[in-house]
C-alpha positions as CSV (number, residue, x, y, z in Angstrom):
1,X,-16.0,-5.4,20.7
2,X,-14.6,-7.6,23.6
3,X,-10.8,-7.9,24.1
4,X,-9.9,-11.5,24.9
5,X,-9.4,-12.5,28.6
6,X,-6.0,-12.1,29.5
7,X,-4.1,-15.3,30.7
8,X,-3.8,-15.0,34.6
9,X,-0.4,-17.1,34.5
10,X,1.4,-14.5,32.1
11,X,-0.5,-11.2,34.3
12,X,1.2,-13.2,37.3
13,X,4.5,-13.8,35.7
14,X,4.8,-9.8,34.8
15,X,7.9,-9.1,37.0
16,X,9.9,-11.8,35.4
17,X,8.9,-11.0,32.0
18,X,10.0,-7.3,32.4
19,X,13.2,-8.3,34.2
20,X,13.8,-10.4,31.1
21,X,13.0,-7.9,28.6
22,X,15.5,-5.5,30.4
23,X,18.2,-8.2,30.3
24,X,18.0,-7.8,26.5
25,X,17.7,-4.4,25.8
26,X,19.3,-1.0,26.7
27,X,18.1,0.8,29.2
28,X,15.4,3.3,28.6
29,X,13.9,0.8,26.2
30,X,11.4,-1.2,28.3
31,X,8.5,0.8,29.9
32,X,6.7,-0.9,32.4
33,X,5.2,2.0,34.7
34,X,1.7,1.9,34.2
35,X,1.3,5.7,34.0
36,X,3.9,6.3,31.3
37,X,2.0,3.1,29.6
38,X,-1.3,5.0,29.1
39,X,0.4,6.7,26.3
40,X,0.2,3.5,24.5
41,X,-3.0,2.1,25.6
42,X,-4.6,2.7,22.2
43,X,-4.4,3.3,18.6
44,X,-6.4,5.9,16.3
45,X,-9.2,3.5,17.4
46,X,-9.7,5.3,20.9
47,X,-12.7,4.1,21.5
48,X,-10.6,1.2,23.0
49,X,-8.2,1.2,25.4
50,X,-6.1,-1.1,27.3
51,X,-3.0,-1.1,29.2
52,X,-0.2,-3.5,27.6
53,X,1.6,-6.0,30.2
54,X,4.6,-3.9,29.2
55,X,6.0,-1.6,26.6
56,X,9.5,-2.5,24.7
57,X,11.3,0.2,22.3
58,X,14.2,-1.7,20.4
59,X,16.8,0.0,18.7
60,X,18.1,-2.8,16.3
61,X,17.1,-5.3,14.3
62,X,18.8,-7.6,16.3
63,X,17.1,-6.2,19.4
64,X,13.6,-7.0,17.8
65,X,14.9,-10.5,17.3
66,X,16.1,-11.0,20.5
67,X,12.3,-9.7,22.2
68,X,10.6,-12.1,19.5
69,X,12.5,-15.3,20.2
70,X,12.5,-14.7,24.1
71,X,8.7,-14.2,23.9
72,X,8.2,-17.1,21.4
73,X,10.2,-19.5,23.7
74,X,8.1,-18.2,27.0
75,X,4.5,-18.3,25.5
76,X,4.4,-14.4,25.8
77,X,2.0,-12.4,23.3
78,X,3.2,-9.7,21.0
79,X,1.5,-6.7,19.4
80,X,3.8,-4.3,17.2
81,X,2.9,-0.8,17.2
82,X,4.4,2.2,14.4
83,X,3.1,5.5,14.7
84,X,-0.5,4.1,16.7
85,X,-2.6,5.8,13.9
86,X,-4.7,2.8,12.6
87,X,-8.5,3.2,12.7
88,X,-8.5,-0.4,12.8
89,X,-7.3,-1.6,16.5
90,X,-4.3,-3.1,14.6
91,X,-2.2,-1.7,17.2
92,X,-4.4,-2.5,20.4
93,X,-2.4,-3.5,22.8
94,X,-3.2,-6.8,25.2
95,X,-3.3,-7.1,29.2
96,X,-0.9,-10.1,28.8
97,X,1.0,-9.0,26.1
98,X,4.3,-7.1,25.3
99,X,3.9,-3.8,23.0
100,X,6.8,-3.9,20.7
101,X,7.1,-0.1,19.8
102,X,9.0,1.1,16.6
103,X,9.2,4.5,17.2
104,X,12.8,4.5,17.4
105,X,13.4,3.0,13.9
106,X,13.3,6.3,12.2
107,X,16.0,6.8,9.8
108,X,16.0,6.6,6.1
109,X,18.9,4.7,5.2
110,X,19.5,4.9,1.4
111,X,17.9,7.1,-1.8
112,X,18.5,5.5,-5.3
113,X,17.7,7.9,-7.6
114,X,18.7,5.7,-10.4
115,X,16.8,2.6,-9.3
116,X,14.2,4.9,-8.2
117,X,13.9,3.4,-5.0
118,X,14.0,4.8,-1.1
119,X,15.1,2.4,1.3
120,X,14.0,3.2,5.2
121,X,13.6,1.9,9.0
122,X,9.8,1.3,9.6
123,X,9.2,4.3,11.9
124,X,10.0,6.7,9.2
125,X,6.5,8.7,8.2
126,X,5.1,8.0,5.2
127,X,5.2,11.9,4.2
128,X,9.0,11.8,5.4
129,X,9.6,9.9,2.4
130,X,8.1,12.4,-0.1
131,X,10.1,15.2,1.7
132,X,13.4,13.0,1.3
133,X,13.1,13.2,-2.3
134,X,10.7,16.2,-3.8
135,X,13.8,18.4,-4.4
136,X,14.7,16.1,-7.0
137,X,11.5,15.8,-8.8
138,X,10.2,12.6,-7.0
139,X,7.5,11.8,-4.8
140,X,6.3,8.7,-2.8
141,X,2.6,7.9,-4.3
142,X,0.6,6.4,-1.6
143,X,-1.1,9.1,0.7
144,X,-3.3,8.1,3.6
145,X,-5.0,10.8,5.1
146,X,-2.9,10.3,7.9
147,X,0.6,10.8,6.2
148,X,2.2,13.3,8.2
149,X,2.2,11.5,11.0
150,X,1.6,7.5,10.0
151,X,5.1,5.1,9.4
152,X,6.1,3.3,6.6
153,X,5.8,0.4,8.6
154,X,2.5,0.5,9.8
155,X,1.9,1.4,5.8
156,X,3.2,-2.1,5.4
157,X,1.1,-3.5,7.9
158,X,-2.3,-2.0,7.0
159,X,-1.7,-2.0,3.1
160,X,-2.7,1.8,3.3
161,X,-3.8,3.8,0.4
162,X,-4.9,7.4,0.2
163,X,-6.5,9.5,-2.4
164,X,-4.0,9.0,-5.2
165,X,-4.2,4.9,-5.0
166,X,-7.1,5.0,-7.7
167,X,-4.3,5.8,-10.2
168,X,-1.1,4.6,-8.4
169,X,-2.2,1.6,-6.2
170,X,-2.0,0.8,-2.4
171,X,1.0,0.2,-0.4
172,X,1.4,-3.3,-1.8
173,X,1.8,-1.8,-5.1
174,X,4.7,0.6,-4.0
175,X,6.5,-1.7,-1.8
176,X,9.3,-3.8,-3.3
177,X,11.4,-5.6,-0.6
178,X,11.3,-5.5,3.2
179,X,13.5,-6.8,6.0
180,X,11.3,-8.7,8.5
181,X,11.7,-10.5,12.0
182,X,9.5,-13.7,12.2
183,X,8.0,-14.8,15.3
184,X,10.7,-17.1,16.1
185,X,13.2,-14.3,15.8
186,X,14.6,-15.1,12.5
187,X,15.8,-12.1,10.6
188,X,14.6,-12.7,7.2
189,X,14.8,-10.6,3.8
190,X,11.8,-10.8,0.9
191,X,12.5,-8.6,-2.2
192,X,14.7,-6.0,-2.8
193,X,14.9,-2.9,-5.5
194,X,13.6,-5.1,-8.2
195,X,10.2,-5.0,-9.6
196,X,8.9,-8.4,-9.1
197,X,10.7,-11.1,-6.5
198,X,10.8,-14.8,-8.2
199,X,8.6,-17.7,-6.6
200,X,5.7,-17.2,-4.1
201,X,4.4,-13.9,-3.2
202,X,5.6,-13.4,0.4
203,X,5.8,-9.8,-0.1
204,X,1.9,-9.9,-0.8
205,X,1.0,-11.6,2.0
206,X,2.9,-9.7,4.4
207,X,1.6,-6.2,3.4
208,X,-1.8,-6.2,5.0
209,X,-0.8,-8.5,7.7
210,X,-1.3,-6.2,10.6
211,X,2.0,-7.3,12.2
212,X,0.6,-10.9,12.6
213,X,3.1,-12.5,10.5
214,X,6.5,-10.8,11.6
215,X,7.7,-7.6,12.6
216,X,9.1,-5.3,9.4
217,X,12.3,-3.9,10.3
218,X,13.2,-2.2,7.2
219,X,11.5,-1.4,4.1
220,X,12.0,-0.7,0.5
221,X,9.6,1.3,-1.8
222,X,9.6,2.7,-4.9
223,X,9.3,6.6,-6.0
224,X,7.9,8.0,-9.2
225,X,8.8,11.2,-10.7
226,X,6.7,14.4,-9.8
227,X,3.9,14.4,-12.8
228,X,4.5,17.5,-14.6
229,X,0.9,19.3,-14.1
230,X,-2.0,18.5,-11.5
231,X,-5.4,20.1,-11.9
232,X,-8.5,19.6,-10.3
233,X,-12.4,19.6,-10.9
234,X,-15.4,19.8,-8.8
235,X,-18.7,18.9,-9.3
236,X,-21.8,19.6,-7.6
237,X,-24.9,17.0,-7.7
238,X,-28.6,16.9,-6.2
239,X,-28.0,13.7,-5.1
240,X,-25.6,11.4,-4.0
241,X,-26.3,8.9,-6.6
242,X,-26.1,11.2,-9.3
243,X,-22.1,11.8,-7.7
244,X,-22.0,8.0,-7.7
245,X,-23.2,7.5,-11.0
246,X,-20.6,10.2,-12.4
247,X,-17.8,8.1,-11.1
248,X,-19.0,5.3,-13.1
249,X,-19.1,7.2,-16.4
250,X,-15.8,8.6,-15.9
251,X,-14.3,5.0,-15.2
252,X,-16.2,3.5,-17.9
253,X,-14.8,5.9,-20.4
254,X,-11.4,4.9,-19.5
255,X,-10.1,7.8,-17.8
256,X,-8.1,6.8,-14.4
257,X,-8.0,10.0,-12.8
258,X,-4.9,10.6,-10.1
259,X,-7.6,10.6,-7.5
260,X,-11.4,11.0,-7.1
261,X,-13.2,11.7,-4.0
262,X,-16.8,12.5,-2.9
263,X,-18.4,14.6,-0.1
264,X,-22.2,14.7,1.0
265,X,-23.7,17.7,2.2
266,X,-22.5,17.5,6.1
267,X,-18.8,16.9,5.0
268,X,-19.4,20.1,2.7
269,X,-20.7,22.3,5.0
270,X,-18.4,21.1,7.9
271,X,-15.5,22.0,5.3
272,X,-17.3,25.3,4.8
273,X,-17.5,26.1,8.3
274,X,-13.8,25.4,9.1
275,X,-12.1,27.0,6.4
276,X,-14.6,28.5,3.7
277,X,-13.5,26.7,0.9
278,X,-15.7,27.9,-1.4
279,X,-17.8,25.0,-1.9
280,X,-21.3,24.9,-2.7
281,X,-23.5,24.2,0.5
282,X,-26.6,23.6,-1.2
283,X,-25.1,20.6,-3.2
284,X,-26.1,17.3,-1.7
285,X,-22.9,15.5,-2.8
286,X,-19.3,17.4,-4.5
287,X,-17.0,15.1,-6.3
288,X,-13.6,16.1,-6.8
289,X,-11.6,14.8,-9.8
290,X,-8.0,15.4,-9.7
291,X,-6.0,14.6,-13.4
292,X,-2.3,14.7,-13.4
293,X,0.4,13.9,-16.2
294,X,2.0,16.2,-19.2
295,X,-0.3,19.6,-19.5
296,X,-1.5,18.8,-22.9
297,X,-2.7,15.4,-21.7
298,X,-4.4,16.9,-18.5
299,X,-6.1,19.8,-20.5
300,X,-7.5,16.9,-22.9
301,X,-8.7,15.0,-20.1
302,X,-10.4,17.4,-18.5
303,X,-12.2,18.3,-21.6
304,X,-13.1,14.8,-21.9
305,X,-14.3,14.5,-18.2
306,X,-16.5,17.8,-18.8
307,X,-18.2,16.5,-21.6
308,X,-18.8,13.1,-19.6
309,X,-20.5,15.3,-17.0
310,X,-23.3,16.9,-19.5
311,X,-26.6,16.1,-18.6
312,X,-27.4,13.9,-21.2
313,X,-30.3,11.1,-21.3
314,X,-27.8,8.2,-21.0
315,X,-25.7,9.9,-18.3
316,X,-28.7,10.1,-15.7
317,X,-26.6,13.1,-14.2
318,X,-27.6,16.6,-13.9
319,X,-24.8,18.7,-12.4
320,X,-25.7,21.8,-10.2
321,X,-22.4,23.3,-9.9
322,X,-19.2,23.2,-11.6
323,X,-15.3,24.4,-11.5
324,X,-12.1,23.5,-12.9
325,X,-8.6,25.0,-11.4
326,X,-6.6,27.2,-13.2
327,X,-3.4,26.5,-11.1
328,X,-1.6,23.2,-10.2
329,X,-3.0,21.6,-7.1
330,X,-0.6,19.6,-4.4
331,X,-3.1,17.5,-2.6
332,X,-6.6,16.7,-3.3
333,X,-6.9,14.9,0.0
334,X,-6.6,18.0,2.1
335,X,-9.3,19.9,1.6
336,X,-8.1,23.1,3.2
337,X,-5.9,23.7,0.3
338,X,-9.0,24.2,-1.9
339,X,-9.3,28.0,-0.6
340,X,-6.1,28.9,-2.0
341,X,-6.6,27.9,-5.8
342,X,-8.1,30.3,-8.4
343,X,-11.0,28.6,-9.6
344,X,-12.8,29.5,-12.7
345,X,-16.4,29.2,-12.3
346,X,-18.7,27.9,-15.2
347,X,-22.4,27.8,-15.4
348,X,-24.2,25.0,-16.4
349,X,-25.6,27.2,-19.1
350,X,-21.9,28.2,-20.2
351,X,-20.8,24.6,-20.0
352,X,-24.0,22.4,-21.4
353,X,-25.5,24.6,-24.1
C-alpha cells in the first residue's frame, strides 16, 4: 500500500499551521515535536507508519469544531483518531494532515436504565460501558476482541462487531444517536434515545464511515439485560470443511447462537501452547458455540445443537470431539477463559449411538 504524496505547500506552511492550532486550543493540546508524535505514527496496522504534520488533542466539542472549521478554511486535511486499535489503517496519519485525537473525551455522561441507554464521549472504551452498568444487570452487546482498549467512537467509525454480533448485531444495530462535527465545523445531533429516527438513515451512513464524513463527539448506545444463562459447546472436526458445514446446519435449523467461532489446527495448538485450554490438538477445526437466554431455553438449544451434530448422511459431518460446559461462561472471545471451565466430555459413542 502506498500513501498519497504529501502536498509540498502544506508542508512548507507547517509552522503557520501549528501556530494557528495552538491559538485555538489550550496549552498542552497541540503536539508538534517529532519525537513525541511517534506515538501516533500508526494504528493497529503497524506495518505502515507515518508521522503526522501535527497532533491535536481537543478537550471539548467546540474545540473540535474550531479545529475542523480552521482546517477546512485553510485546505488542511484531518485524520480523526480514537484509541488507535484499528487494523484497517483507518487512523493512519498523513504527512500533510492534522491528526485529531479524541483521547481526552473519556467520560460517560449519562446512564439511563429506564430507557436502557448509555451516553458517552467517544474516547470511552467499549468495555467501560459494560463495566459501568453490569452491577445493575446490564451490558453493551458489541464486543470486538480489542474491547478492553478500543473506544466507542472508533467503534462507530469502523462499525465494530465481535463474537456476539451474530445474535445481537454490529455497532450500527446498537447505536441510537450521536453528536458530531461536520467538515465545516458545524455541530449536529443525529438520533437520540429512541430506536429509529424519522427521515433518512444518516446514523447508518455515519456508522462505518471511518471519520470521512465528520468527527463523533458523543455517542448514545442501547444496553441490554444480561442473559440469565450462558453456556458453550465445543465440537471438533477432522476437516475445516466439516466445521463450516456444521455452522450452516445450525443456522439453517433456525438456531441463532449468541456466538460461533471456528479455530483451525494452528490456532488450536497455539492456544494449547499458551494456556493449555484443553482443546483437542489433533482436530483440524474446532467450533465453539455459545448459547444464552433463560436456563430452560439454553438447555433445550444445547440438546438441539447436539442432535444436529450427529453424523447423519444428510449432515455430511462426523465430529471427532465434543464437550459441553456445565457452568456459565463470560465471553468466548477470550479463549484463555476456557481452561477455567468444568467441561463434561462426551465420547462419540455415548453421544451418537
